[in-house]
PyMOL CGO cylinders between C-alpha atoms (Angstrom):
from pymol import cmd
from pymol.cgo import CYLINDER

trace = [
    CYLINDER, -64.12, -122.70, -137.60, -67.22, -123.79, -139.72, 0.3, 1, 1, 1, 1, 1, 1,
    CYLINDER, -67.22, -123.79, -139.72, -69.43, -121.19, -137.70, 0.3, 1, 1, 1, 1, 1, 1,
    CYLINDER, -69.43, -121.19, -137.70, -67.03, -118.40, -138.43, 0.3, 1, 1, 1, 1, 1, 1,
    CYLINDER, -67.03, -118.40, -138.43, -66.92, -119.10, -142.19, 0.3, 1, 1, 1, 1, 1, 1,
    CYLINDER, -66.92, -119.10, -142.19, -70.81, -119.39, -142.28, 0.3, 1, 1, 1, 1, 1, 1,
    CYLINDER, -70.81, -119.39, -142.28, -71.00, -115.96, -140.58, 0.3, 1, 1, 1, 1, 1, 1,
    CYLINDER, -71.00, -115.96, -140.58, -68.60, -114.50, -143.11, 0.3, 1, 1, 1, 1, 1, 1,
    CYLINDER, -68.60, -114.50, -143.11, -70.65, -115.76, -145.89, 0.3, 1, 1, 1, 1, 1, 1,
    CYLINDER, -70.65, -115.76, -145.89, -73.85, -114.33, -144.47, 0.3, 1, 1, 1, 1, 1, 1,
    CYLINDER, -73.85, -114.33, -144.47, -72.15, -110.84, -144.12, 0.3, 1, 1, 1, 1, 1, 1,
    CYLINDER, -72.15, -110.84, -144.12, -70.96, -110.93, -147.71, 0.3, 1, 1, 1, 1, 1, 1,
    CYLINDER, -70.96, -110.93, -147.71, -74.19, -112.00, -148.93, 0.3, 1, 1, 1, 1, 1, 1,
    CYLINDER, -74.19, -112.00, -148.93, -75.93, -109.07, -147.17, 0.3, 1, 1, 1, 1, 1, 1,
    CYLINDER, -75.93, -109.07, -147.17, -73.51, -106.58, -148.83, 0.3, 1, 1, 1, 1, 1, 1,
    CYLINDER, -73.51, -106.58, -148.83, -74.26, -108.14, -152.15, 0.3, 1, 1, 1, 1, 1, 1,
    CYLINDER, -74.26, -108.14, -152.15, -78.14, -107.93, -151.68, 0.3, 1, 1, 1, 1, 1, 1,
    CYLINDER, -78.14, -107.93, -151.68, -77.79, -104.24, -150.49, 0.3, 1, 1, 1, 1, 1, 1,
    CYLINDER, -77.79, -104.24, -150.49, -75.57, -103.43, -153.53, 0.3, 1, 1, 1, 1, 1, 1,
    CYLINDER, -75.57, -103.43, -153.53, -72.73, -102.10, -151.24, 0.3, 1, 1, 1, 1, 1, 1,
    CYLINDER, -72.73, -102.10, -151.24, -69.40, -102.25, -153.04, 0.3, 1, 1, 1, 1, 1, 1,
    CYLINDER, -69.40, -102.25, -153.04, -66.00, -102.36, -151.25, 0.3, 1, 1, 1, 1, 1, 1,
    CYLINDER, -66.00, -102.36, -151.25, -65.60, -102.17, -147.53, 0.3, 1, 1, 1, 1, 1, 1,
    CYLINDER, -65.60, -102.17, -147.53, -66.27, -98.59, -146.99, 0.3, 1, 1, 1, 1, 1, 1,
    CYLINDER, -66.27, -98.59, -146.99, -69.56, -97.89, -145.01, 0.3, 1, 1, 1, 1, 1, 1,
    CYLINDER, -69.56, -97.89, -145.01, -71.12, -94.32, -144.56, 0.3, 1, 1, 1, 1, 1, 1,
    CYLINDER, -71.12, -94.32, -144.56, -71.94, -93.65, -141.08, 0.3, 1, 1, 1, 1, 1, 1,
    CYLINDER, -71.94, -93.65, -141.08, -74.52, -91.02, -140.21, 0.3, 1, 1, 1, 1, 1, 1,
    CYLINDER, -74.52, -91.02, -140.21, -73.29, -88.20, -138.13, 0.3, 1, 1, 1, 1, 1, 1,
    CYLINDER, -73.29, -88.20, -138.13, -75.26, -87.46, -135.05, 0.3, 1, 1, 1, 1, 1, 1,
    CYLINDER, -75.26, -87.46, -135.05, -77.58, -84.39, -135.15, 0.3, 1, 1, 1, 1, 1, 1,
    CYLINDER, -77.58, -84.39, -135.15, -76.38, -81.36, -133.14, 0.3, 1, 1, 1, 1, 1, 1,
    CYLINDER, -76.38, -81.36, -133.14, -78.34, -80.86, -129.91, 0.3, 1, 1, 1, 1, 1, 1,
    CYLINDER, -78.34, -80.86, -129.91, -81.48, -78.65, -130.56, 0.3, 1, 1, 1, 1, 1, 1,
    CYLINDER, -81.48, -78.65, -130.56, -81.44, -77.17, -127.06, 0.3, 1, 1, 1, 1, 1, 1,
    CYLINDER, -81.44, -77.17, -127.06, -78.73, -74.56, -126.48, 0.3, 1, 1, 1, 1, 1, 1,
    CYLINDER, -78.73, -74.56, -126.48, -76.21, -75.11, -123.66, 0.3, 1, 1, 1, 1, 1, 1,
    CYLINDER, -76.21, -75.11, -123.66, -77.36, -74.05, -120.26, 0.3, 1, 1, 1, 1, 1, 1,
    CYLINDER, -77.36, -74.05, -120.26, -74.89, -71.26, -120.25, 0.3, 1, 1, 1, 1, 1, 1,
    CYLINDER, -74.89, -71.26, -120.25, -75.90, -69.70, -123.62, 0.3, 1, 1, 1, 1, 1, 1,
    CYLINDER, -75.90, -69.70, -123.62, -77.49, -66.23, -123.14, 0.3, 1, 1, 1, 1, 1, 1,
    CYLINDER, -77.49, -66.23, -123.14, -81.44, -66.11, -123.59, 0.3, 1, 1, 1, 1, 1, 1,
    CYLINDER, -81.44, -66.11, -123.59, -82.68, -64.32, -126.69, 0.3, 1, 1, 1, 1, 1, 1,
    CYLINDER, -82.68, -64.32, -126.69, -85.11, -61.66, -125.97, 0.3, 1, 1, 1, 1, 1, 1,
    CYLINDER, -85.11, -61.66, -125.97, -88.47, -61.64, -127.73, 0.3, 1, 1, 1, 1, 1, 1,
    CYLINDER, -88.47, -61.64, -127.73, -89.03, -58.70, -130.18, 0.3, 1, 1, 1, 1, 1, 1,
    CYLINDER, -89.03, -58.70, -130.18, -91.35, -56.21, -128.79, 0.3, 1, 1, 1, 1, 1, 1,
    CYLINDER, -91.35, -56.21, -128.79, -93.46, -56.29, -131.92, 0.3, 1, 1, 1, 1, 1, 1,
    CYLINDER, -93.46, -56.29, -131.92, -93.43, -55.04, -135.52, 0.3, 1, 1, 1, 1, 1, 1,
    CYLINDER, -93.43, -55.04, -135.52, -94.40, -51.47, -134.73, 0.3, 1, 1, 1, 1, 1, 1,
    CYLINDER, -94.40, -51.47, -134.73, -91.30, -49.36, -133.68, 0.3, 1, 1, 1, 1, 1, 1,
    CYLINDER, -91.30, -49.36, -133.68, -91.58, -47.27, -130.56, 0.3, 1, 1, 1, 1, 1, 1,
    CYLINDER, -91.58, -47.27, -130.56, -92.82, -43.83, -131.18, 0.3, 1, 1, 1, 1, 1, 1,
    CYLINDER, -92.82, -43.83, -131.18, -89.98, -41.26, -130.86, 0.3, 1, 1, 1, 1, 1, 1,
    CYLINDER, -89.98, -41.26, -130.86, -90.24, -38.88, -127.88, 0.3, 1, 1, 1, 1, 1, 1,
    CYLINDER, -90.24, -38.88, -127.88, -91.24, -35.33, -128.59, 0.3, 1, 1, 1, 1, 1, 1,
    CYLINDER, -91.24, -35.33, -128.59, -88.13, -33.04, -128.77, 0.3, 1, 1, 1, 1, 1, 1,
    CYLINDER, -88.13, -33.04, -128.77, -87.84, -30.82, -125.82, 0.3, 1, 1, 1, 1, 1, 1,
    CYLINDER, -87.84, -30.82, -125.82, -86.71, -27.24, -125.58, 0.3, 1, 1, 1, 1, 1, 1,
    CYLINDER, -86.71, -27.24, -125.58, -84.93, -25.57, -122.81, 0.3, 1, 1, 1, 1, 1, 1,
    CYLINDER, -84.93, -25.57, -122.81, -86.64, -25.91, -119.43, 0.3, 1, 1, 1, 1, 1, 1,
    CYLINDER, -86.64, -25.91, -119.43, -88.49, -29.21, -120.57, 0.3, 1, 1, 1, 1, 1, 1,
    CYLINDER, -88.49, -29.21, -120.57, -91.13, -27.48, -122.72, 0.3, 1, 1, 1, 1, 1, 1,
    CYLINDER, -91.13, -27.48, -122.72, -92.14, -29.22, -125.88, 0.3, 1, 1, 1, 1, 1, 1,
    CYLINDER, -92.14, -29.22, -125.88, -90.37, -27.85, -128.99, 0.3, 1, 1, 1, 1, 1, 1,
    CYLINDER, -90.37, -27.85, -128.99, -92.28, -27.17, -132.30, 0.3, 1, 1, 1, 1, 1, 1,
    CYLINDER, -92.28, -27.17, -132.30, -89.55, -27.50, -134.98, 0.3, 1, 1, 1, 1, 1, 1,
    CYLINDER, -89.55, -27.50, -134.98, -90.47, -25.92, -138.21, 0.3, 1, 1, 1, 1, 1, 1,
    CYLINDER, -90.47, -25.92, -138.21, -88.53, -25.10, -141.41, 0.3, 1, 1, 1, 1, 1, 1,
    CYLINDER, -88.53, -25.10, -141.41, -85.82, -22.72, -140.36, 0.3, 1, 1, 1, 1, 1, 1,
    CYLINDER, -85.82, -22.72, -140.36, -87.18, -21.97, -136.93, 0.3, 1, 1, 1, 1, 1, 1,
    CYLINDER, -87.18, -21.97, -136.93, -88.33, -23.48, -133.62, 0.3, 1, 1, 1, 1, 1, 1,
    CYLINDER, -88.33, -23.48, -133.62, -90.64, -22.41, -130.88, 0.3, 1, 1, 1, 1, 1, 1,
    CYLINDER, -90.64, -22.41, -130.88, -91.18, -23.62, -127.26, 0.3, 1, 1, 1, 1, 1, 1,
    CYLINDER, -91.18, -23.62, -127.26, -94.89, -24.70, -126.87, 0.3, 1, 1, 1, 1, 1, 1,
    CYLINDER, -94.89, -24.70, -126.87, -96.26, -23.50, -123.46, 0.3, 1, 1, 1, 1, 1, 1,
    CYLINDER, -96.26, -23.50, -123.46, -97.92, -26.04, -121.24, 0.3, 1, 1, 1, 1, 1, 1,
    CYLINDER, -97.92, -26.04, -121.24, -101.64, -26.44, -121.39, 0.3, 1, 1, 1, 1, 1, 1,
    CYLINDER, -101.64, -26.44, -121.39, -101.76, -25.90, -125.27, 0.3, 1, 1, 1, 1, 1, 1,
    CYLINDER, -101.76, -25.90, -125.27, -103.54, -28.66, -127.02, 0.3, 1, 1, 1, 1, 1, 1,
    CYLINDER, -103.54, -28.66, -127.02, -102.50, -29.94, -130.34, 0.3, 1, 1, 1, 1, 1, 1,
    CYLINDER, -102.50, -29.94, -130.34, -105.33, -30.02, -132.88, 0.3, 1, 1, 1, 1, 1, 1,
    CYLINDER, -105.33, -30.02, -132.88, -105.79, -31.97, -136.18, 0.3, 1, 1, 1, 1, 1, 1,
    CYLINDER, -105.79, -31.97, -136.18, -104.46, -30.35, -139.18, 0.3, 1, 1, 1, 1, 1, 1,
    CYLINDER, -104.46, -30.35, -139.18, -106.77, -30.50, -142.21, 0.3, 1, 1, 1, 1, 1, 1,
    CYLINDER, -106.77, -30.50, -142.21, -105.49, -31.98, -145.37, 0.3, 1, 1, 1, 1, 1, 1,
    CYLINDER, -105.49, -31.98, -145.37, -105.11, -28.99, -147.76, 0.3, 1, 1, 1, 1, 1, 1,
    CYLINDER, -105.11, -28.99, -147.76, -102.32, -27.38, -149.89, 0.3, 1, 1, 1, 1, 1, 1,
    CYLINDER, -102.32, -27.38, -149.89, -102.88, -24.16, -147.67, 0.3, 1, 1, 1, 1, 1, 1,
    CYLINDER, -102.88, -24.16, -147.67, -103.04, -26.13, -144.38, 0.3, 1, 1, 1, 1, 1, 1,
    CYLINDER, -103.04, -26.13, -144.38, -101.19, -24.58, -141.42, 0.3, 1, 1, 1, 1, 1, 1,
    CYLINDER, -101.19, -24.58, -141.42, -98.10, -26.51, -139.95, 0.3, 1, 1, 1, 1, 1, 1,
    CYLINDER, -98.10, -26.51, -139.95, -99.38, -26.56, -136.67, 0.3, 1, 1, 1, 1, 1, 1,
    CYLINDER, -99.38, -26.56, -136.67, -102.78, -25.78, -134.88, 0.3, 1, 1, 1, 1, 1, 1,
    CYLINDER, -102.78, -25.78, -134.88, -103.19, -25.47, -131.04, 0.3, 1, 1, 1, 1, 1, 1,
    CYLINDER, -103.19, -25.47, -131.04, -106.51, -25.08, -128.95, 0.3, 1, 1, 1, 1, 1, 1,
    CYLINDER, -106.51, -25.08, -128.95, -106.35, -22.61, -125.95, 0.3, 1, 1, 1, 1, 1, 1,
    CYLINDER, -106.35, -22.61, -125.95, -108.76, -24.13, -123.40, 0.3, 1, 1, 1, 1, 1, 1,
    CYLINDER, -108.76, -24.13, -123.40, -111.50, -21.65, -122.77, 0.3, 1, 1, 1, 1, 1, 1,
    CYLINDER, -111.50, -21.65, -122.77, -111.63, -19.35, -119.87, 0.3, 1, 1, 1, 1, 1, 1,
    CYLINDER, -111.63, -19.35, -119.87, -114.59, -19.85, -117.42, 0.3, 1, 1, 1, 1, 1, 1,
    CYLINDER, -114.59, -19.85, -117.42, -117.80, -18.36, -118.72, 0.3, 1, 1, 1, 1, 1, 1,
    CYLINDER, -117.80, -18.36, -118.72, -116.83, -18.49, -122.45, 0.3, 1, 1, 1, 1, 1, 1,
    CYLINDER, -116.83, -18.49, -122.45, -118.37, -20.77, -125.08, 0.3, 1, 1, 1, 1, 1, 1,
    CYLINDER, -118.37, -20.77, -125.08, -115.40, -21.69, -127.12, 0.3, 1, 1, 1, 1, 1, 1,
    CYLINDER, -115.40, -21.69, -127.12, -111.66, -22.56, -126.89, 0.3, 1, 1, 1, 1, 1, 1,
    CYLINDER, -111.66, -22.56, -126.89, -109.19, -20.23, -128.43, 0.3, 1, 1, 1, 1, 1, 1,
    CYLINDER, -109.19, -20.23, -128.43, -106.95, -21.08, -131.46, 0.3, 1, 1, 1, 1, 1, 1,
    CYLINDER, -106.95, -21.08, -131.46, -103.46, -20.62, -132.60, 0.3, 1, 1, 1, 1, 1, 1,
    CYLINDER, -103.46, -20.62, -132.60, -102.62, -21.34, -136.12, 0.3, 1, 1, 1, 1, 1, 1,
    CYLINDER, -102.62, -21.34, -136.12, -98.96, -21.42, -137.50, 0.3, 1, 1, 1, 1, 1, 1,
    CYLINDER, -98.96, -21.42, -137.50, -98.51, -21.12, -141.29, 0.3, 1, 1, 1, 1, 1, 1,
    CYLINDER, -98.51, -21.12, -141.29, -95.61, -20.78, -143.48, 0.3, 1, 1, 1, 1, 1, 1,
    CYLINDER, -95.61, -20.78, -143.48, -95.44, -18.92, -146.86, 0.3, 1, 1, 1, 1, 1, 1,
    CYLINDER, -95.44, -18.92, -146.86, -91.91, -18.08, -148.07, 0.3, 1, 1, 1, 1, 1, 1,
    CYLINDER, -91.91, -18.08, -148.07, -93.34, -16.61, -151.26, 0.3, 1, 1, 1, 1, 1, 1,
    CYLINDER, -93.34, -16.61, -151.26, -94.87, -13.76, -149.01, 0.3, 1, 1, 1, 1, 1, 1,
    CYLINDER, -94.87, -13.76, -149.01, -91.55, -12.44, -147.75, 0.3, 1, 1, 1, 1, 1, 1,
    CYLINDER, -91.55, -12.44, -147.75, -91.44, -8.78, -147.85, 0.3, 1, 1, 1, 1, 1, 1,
    CYLINDER, -91.44, -8.78, -147.85, -95.17, -8.34, -148.09, 0.3, 1, 1, 1, 1, 1, 1,
    CYLINDER, -95.17, -8.34, -148.09, -95.81, -7.61, -144.44, 0.3, 1, 1, 1, 1, 1, 1,
    CYLINDER, -95.81, -7.61, -144.44, -98.19, -4.50, -145.05, 0.3, 1, 1, 1, 1, 1, 1,
    CYLINDER, -98.19, -4.50, -145.05, -100.48, -6.63, -147.38, 0.3, 1, 1, 1, 1, 1, 1,
    CYLINDER, -100.48, -6.63, -147.38, -100.89, -9.23, -144.57, 0.3, 1, 1, 1, 1, 1, 1,
    CYLINDER, -100.89, -9.23, -144.57, -101.48, -6.68, -142.06, 0.3, 1, 1, 1, 1, 1, 1,
    CYLINDER, -101.48, -6.68, -142.06, -104.24, -4.96, -144.08, 0.3, 1, 1, 1, 1, 1, 1,
    CYLINDER, -104.24, -4.96, -144.08, -105.80, -8.41, -144.63, 0.3, 1, 1, 1, 1, 1, 1,
    CYLINDER, -105.80, -8.41, -144.63, -105.79, -9.15, -140.91, 0.3, 1, 1, 1, 1, 1, 1,
    CYLINDER, -105.79, -9.15, -140.91, -107.21, -5.64, -140.14, 0.3, 1, 1, 1, 1, 1, 1,
    CYLINDER, -107.21, -5.64, -140.14, -110.08, -6.51, -142.51, 0.3, 1, 1, 1, 1, 1, 1,
    CYLINDER, -110.08, -6.51, -142.51, -110.83, -9.54, -140.50, 0.3, 1, 1, 1, 1, 1, 1,
    CYLINDER, -110.83, -9.54, -140.50, -111.85, -7.52, -137.41, 0.3, 1, 1, 1, 1, 1, 1,
    CYLINDER, -111.85, -7.52, -137.41, -114.59, -4.97, -136.99, 0.3, 1, 1, 1, 1, 1, 1,
    CYLINDER, -114.59, -4.97, -136.99, -115.29, -2.64, -134.07, 0.3, 1, 1, 1, 1, 1, 1,
    CYLINDER, -115.29, -2.64, -134.07, -118.15, -3.55, -131.73, 0.3, 1, 1, 1, 1, 1, 1,
    CYLINDER, -118.15, -3.55, -131.73, -120.47, -1.27, -133.75, 0.3, 1, 1, 1, 1, 1, 1,
    CYLINDER, -120.47, -1.27, -133.75, -119.59, -3.10, -136.82, 0.3, 1, 1, 1, 1, 1, 1,
    CYLINDER, -119.59, -3.10, -136.82, -117.35, -0.38, -138.32, 0.3, 1, 1, 1, 1, 1, 1,
    CYLINDER, -117.35, -0.38, -138.32, -113.91, -1.35, -139.80, 0.3, 1, 1, 1, 1, 1, 1,
    CYLINDER, -113.91, -1.35, -139.80, -110.63, -0.45, -138.10, 0.3, 1, 1, 1, 1, 1, 1,
    CYLINDER, -110.63, -0.45, -138.10, -108.31, 1.70, -139.98, 0.3, 1, 1, 1, 1, 1, 1,
    CYLINDER, -108.31, 1.70, -139.98, -104.46, 0.92, -140.16, 0.3, 1, 1, 1, 1, 1, 1,
    CYLINDER, -104.46, 0.92, -140.16, -103.72, 3.90, -137.97, 0.3, 1, 1, 1, 1, 1, 1,
    CYLINDER, -103.72, 3.90, -137.97, -106.16, 2.59, -135.25, 0.3, 1, 1, 1, 1, 1, 1,
    CYLINDER, -106.16, 2.59, -135.25, -104.59, -0.88, -135.33, 0.3, 1, 1, 1, 1, 1, 1,
    CYLINDER, -104.59, -0.88, -135.33, -101.99, -1.75, -132.78, 0.3, 1, 1, 1, 1, 1, 1,
    CYLINDER, -101.99, -1.75, -132.78, -98.92, -2.82, -134.60, 0.3, 1, 1, 1, 1, 1, 1,
    CYLINDER, -98.92, -2.82, -134.60, -95.48, -3.45, -132.89, 0.3, 1, 1, 1, 1, 1, 1,
    CYLINDER, -95.48, -3.45, -132.89, -92.22, -4.51, -134.30, 0.3, 1, 1, 1, 1, 1, 1,
    CYLINDER, -92.22, -4.51, -134.30, -88.96, -5.87, -132.94, 0.3, 1, 1, 1, 1, 1, 1,
    CYLINDER, -88.96, -5.87, -132.94, -85.76, -7.39, -134.39, 0.3, 1, 1, 1, 1, 1, 1,
    CYLINDER, -85.76, -7.39, -134.39, -83.08, -9.68, -133.07, 0.3, 1, 1, 1, 1, 1, 1,
    CYLINDER, -83.08, -9.68, -133.07, -80.38, -11.22, -135.03, 0.3, 1, 1, 1, 1, 1, 1,
    CYLINDER, -80.38, -11.22, -135.03, -81.93, -13.05, -137.96, 0.3, 1, 1, 1, 1, 1, 1,
    CYLINDER, -81.93, -13.05, -137.96, -85.41, -12.66, -136.49, 0.3, 1, 1, 1, 1, 1, 1,
    CYLINDER, -85.41, -12.66, -136.49, -87.86, -9.91, -137.25, 0.3, 1, 1, 1, 1, 1, 1,
    CYLINDER, -87.86, -9.91, -137.25, -91.22, -9.87, -135.37, 0.3, 1, 1, 1, 1, 1, 1,
    CYLINDER, -91.22, -9.87, -135.37, -94.26, -7.81, -136.34, 0.3, 1, 1, 1, 1, 1, 1,
    CYLINDER, -94.26, -7.81, -136.34, -97.38, -8.06, -134.13, 0.3, 1, 1, 1, 1, 1, 1,
    CYLINDER, -97.38, -8.06, -134.13, -101.00, -6.92, -134.65, 0.3, 1, 1, 1, 1, 1, 1,
    CYLINDER, -101.00, -6.92, -134.65, -103.37, -6.92, -131.90, 0.3, 1, 1, 1, 1, 1, 1,
    CYLINDER, -103.37, -6.92, -131.90, -107.07, -6.15, -132.29, 0.3, 1, 1, 1, 1, 1, 1,
    CYLINDER, -107.07, -6.15, -132.29, -110.43, -6.72, -130.30, 0.3, 1, 1, 1, 1, 1, 1,
    CYLINDER, -110.43, -6.72, -130.30, -113.84, -6.59, -131.63, 0.3, 1, 1, 1, 1, 1, 1,
    CYLINDER, -113.84, -6.59, -131.63, -115.93, -8.79, -133.98, 0.3, 1, 1, 1, 1, 1, 1,
    CYLINDER, -115.93, -8.79, -133.98, -113.24, -11.33, -135.23, 0.3, 1, 1, 1, 1, 1, 1,
    CYLINDER, -113.24, -11.33, -135.23, -113.51, -13.59, -138.15, 0.3, 1, 1, 1, 1, 1, 1,
    CYLINDER, -113.51, -13.59, -138.15, -110.38, -15.78, -138.23, 0.3, 1, 1, 1, 1, 1, 1,
    CYLINDER, -110.38, -15.78, -138.23, -109.33, -18.08, -141.07, 0.3, 1, 1, 1, 1, 1, 1,
    CYLINDER, -109.33, -18.08, -141.07, -111.43, -21.32, -140.44, 0.3, 1, 1, 1, 1, 1, 1,
    CYLINDER, -111.43, -21.32, -140.44, -114.25, -19.56, -138.68, 0.3, 1, 1, 1, 1, 1, 1,
    CYLINDER, -114.25, -19.56, -138.68, -117.65, -19.57, -140.46, 0.3, 1, 1, 1, 1, 1, 1,
    CYLINDER, -117.65, -19.57, -140.46, -118.68, -16.20, -139.10, 0.3, 1, 1, 1, 1, 1, 1,
    CYLINDER, -118.68, -16.20, -139.10, -117.44, -13.22, -137.08, 0.3, 1, 1, 1, 1, 1, 1,
    CYLINDER, -117.44, -13.22, -137.08, -117.58, -13.75, -133.38, 0.3, 1, 1, 1, 1, 1, 1,
    CYLINDER, -117.58, -13.75, -133.38, -118.33, -10.69, -131.20, 0.3, 1, 1, 1, 1, 1, 1,
    CYLINDER, -118.33, -10.69, -131.20, -116.11, -9.72, -128.11, 0.3, 1, 1, 1, 1, 1, 1,
    CYLINDER, -116.11, -9.72, -128.11, -113.08, -11.57, -129.41, 0.3, 1, 1, 1, 1, 1, 1,
    CYLINDER, -113.08, -11.57, -129.41, -109.55, -10.80, -129.72, 0.3, 1, 1, 1, 1, 1, 1,
    CYLINDER, -109.55, -10.80, -129.72, -106.94, -11.68, -132.43, 0.3, 1, 1, 1, 1, 1, 1,
    CYLINDER, -106.94, -11.68, -132.43, -103.15, -11.40, -132.28, 0.3, 1, 1, 1, 1, 1, 1,
    CYLINDER, -103.15, -11.40, -132.28, -101.46, -11.99, -135.63, 0.3, 1, 1, 1, 1, 1, 1,
    CYLINDER, -101.46, -11.99, -135.63, -97.69, -12.20, -135.72, 0.3, 1, 1, 1, 1, 1, 1,
    CYLINDER, -97.69, -12.20, -135.72, -95.19, -12.27, -138.61, 0.3, 1, 1, 1, 1, 1, 1,
    CYLINDER, -95.19, -12.27, -138.61, -92.10, -14.21, -137.60, 0.3, 1, 1, 1, 1, 1, 1,
    CYLINDER, -92.10, -14.21, -137.60, -89.56, -13.56, -140.41, 0.3, 1, 1, 1, 1, 1, 1,
    CYLINDER, -89.56, -13.56, -140.41, -86.31, -15.43, -140.61, 0.3, 1, 1, 1, 1, 1, 1,
    CYLINDER, -86.31, -15.43, -140.61, -83.86, -16.60, -143.57, 0.3, 1, 1, 1, 1, 1, 1,
    CYLINDER, -83.86, -16.60, -143.57, -86.40, -19.35, -144.52, 0.3, 1, 1, 1, 1, 1, 1,
    CYLINDER, -86.40, -19.35, -144.52, -89.61, -17.49, -143.44, 0.3, 1, 1, 1, 1, 1, 1,
    CYLINDER, -89.61, -17.49, -143.44, -91.86, -15.89, -142.95, 0.3, 1, 1, 1, 1, 1, 1,
    CYLINDER, -91.86, -15.89, -142.95, -93.95, -17.90, -140.48, 0.3, 1, 1, 1, 1, 1, 1,
    CYLINDER, -93.95, -17.90, -140.48, -97.37, -16.51, -139.59, 0.3, 1, 1, 1, 1, 1, 1,
    CYLINDER, -97.37, -16.51, -139.59, -98.74, -17.12, -136.00, 0.3, 1, 1, 1, 1, 1, 1,
    CYLINDER, -98.74, -17.12, -136.00, -102.38, -16.08, -135.44, 0.3, 1, 1, 1, 1, 1, 1,
    CYLINDER, -102.38, -16.08, -135.44, -104.19, -16.48, -132.18, 0.3, 1, 1, 1, 1, 1, 1,
    CYLINDER, -104.19, -16.48, -132.18, -107.82, -15.79, -131.65, 0.3, 1, 1, 1, 1, 1, 1,
    CYLINDER, -107.82, -15.79, -131.65, -110.57, -16.44, -129.07, 0.3, 1, 1, 1, 1, 1, 1,
    CYLINDER, -110.57, -16.44, -129.07, -113.01, -14.88, -126.55, 0.3, 1, 1, 1, 1, 1, 1,
    CYLINDER, -113.01, -14.88, -126.55, -111.51, -11.77, -124.64, 0.3, 1, 1, 1, 1, 1, 1,
    CYLINDER, -111.51, -11.77, -124.64, -111.36, -13.75, -121.28, 0.3, 1, 1, 1, 1, 1, 1,
    CYLINDER, -111.36, -13.75, -121.28, -109.78, -16.69, -123.04, 0.3, 1, 1, 1, 1, 1, 1,
    CYLINDER, -109.78, -16.69, -123.04, -107.11, -14.60, -124.83, 0.3, 1, 1, 1, 1, 1, 1,
    CYLINDER, -107.11, -14.60, -124.83, -106.36, -12.77, -121.50, 0.3, 1, 1, 1, 1, 1, 1,
    CYLINDER, -106.36, -12.77, -121.50, -105.94, -16.10, -119.87, 0.3, 1, 1, 1, 1, 1, 1,
    CYLINDER, -105.94, -16.10, -119.87, -103.31, -17.15, -122.51, 0.3, 1, 1, 1, 1, 1, 1,
    CYLINDER, -103.31, -17.15, -122.51, -101.84, -13.89, -123.60, 0.3, 1, 1, 1, 1, 1, 1,
    CYLINDER, -101.84, -13.89, -123.60, -98.62, -14.22, -121.46, 0.3, 1, 1, 1, 1, 1, 1,
    CYLINDER, -98.62, -14.22, -121.46, -98.02, -17.71, -122.82, 0.3, 1, 1, 1, 1, 1, 1,
    CYLINDER, -98.02, -17.71, -122.82, -98.60, -16.58, -126.39, 0.3, 1, 1, 1, 1, 1, 1,
    CYLINDER, -98.60, -16.58, -126.39, -96.18, -13.76, -125.91, 0.3, 1, 1, 1, 1, 1, 1,
    CYLINDER, -96.18, -13.76, -125.91, -93.69, -16.31, -124.52, 0.3, 1, 1, 1, 1, 1, 1,
    CYLINDER, -93.69, -16.31, -124.52, -94.33, -18.62, -127.45, 0.3, 1, 1, 1, 1, 1, 1,
    CYLINDER, -94.33, -18.62, -127.45, -93.34, -15.78, -129.91, 0.3, 1, 1, 1, 1, 1, 1,
    CYLINDER, -93.34, -15.78, -129.91, -90.28, -14.70, -127.91, 0.3, 1, 1, 1, 1, 1, 1,
    CYLINDER, -90.28, -14.70, -127.91, -89.08, -18.40, -127.90, 0.3, 1, 1, 1, 1, 1, 1,
    CYLINDER, -89.08, -18.40, -127.90, -88.53, -18.31, -131.57, 0.3, 1, 1, 1, 1, 1, 1,
    CYLINDER, -88.53, -18.31, -131.57, -85.07, -19.06, -132.59, 0.3, 1, 1, 1, 1, 1, 1,
    CYLINDER, -85.07, -19.06, -132.59, -83.41, -19.58, -135.91, 0.3, 1, 1, 1, 1, 1, 1,
    CYLINDER, -83.41, -19.58, -135.91, -82.42, -23.34, -136.19, 0.3, 1, 1, 1, 1, 1, 1,
    CYLINDER, -82.42, -23.34, -136.19, -78.66, -23.86, -136.27, 0.3, 1, 1, 1, 1, 1, 1,
    CYLINDER, -78.66, -23.86, -136.27, -77.00, -24.70, -139.61, 0.3, 1, 1, 1, 1, 1, 1,
    CYLINDER, -77.00, -24.70, -139.61, -80.20, -23.51, -141.52, 0.3, 1, 1, 1, 1, 1, 1,
]
cmd.load_cgo(trace, "trace")
């Protein structure tokens, strides 16, 4: 009996020393387990901060599509995208046409968009004719220039095809024995201008693909 009383006094004394009032005691709750249950699904690690690049849109037949304001084209295989210079007058797309055997330079295709030029086809044709001279250096007349026109739905196509000494936009000087095909692709949000130039052999190598590129033009739905 004496031992139990002494123990009781000791316990009460401890509560007094610790400043604990009453008989209630706070019990620390056990921490939740840090490791997830074995059955919990594993969380996949993020691939990285940089999102995956979106795949290039494809046109019918698997060809890459060039989508521009109001119109789309199917880009032929073998054309190489080139860097677009930073300029207010910069084209919307530039492609290189790999050169034919025996020629020094690749061909070029430039696609520009100037809606403010709608209805000024004759002015552009005259400007393009002025960029090409005959092999003897004499200028072409408008009557000598080969110009064809076609129309389908909301698309109106005008094509100029000249061979001689060609000085395309972006070239520092005229290049002999070259060919230039300049096209006006007009549509509700147009026109777009597509100009191809290169050595005669290179252009002959790619002329069918260029023609297919122009014929693939289609007005974008809903625009």
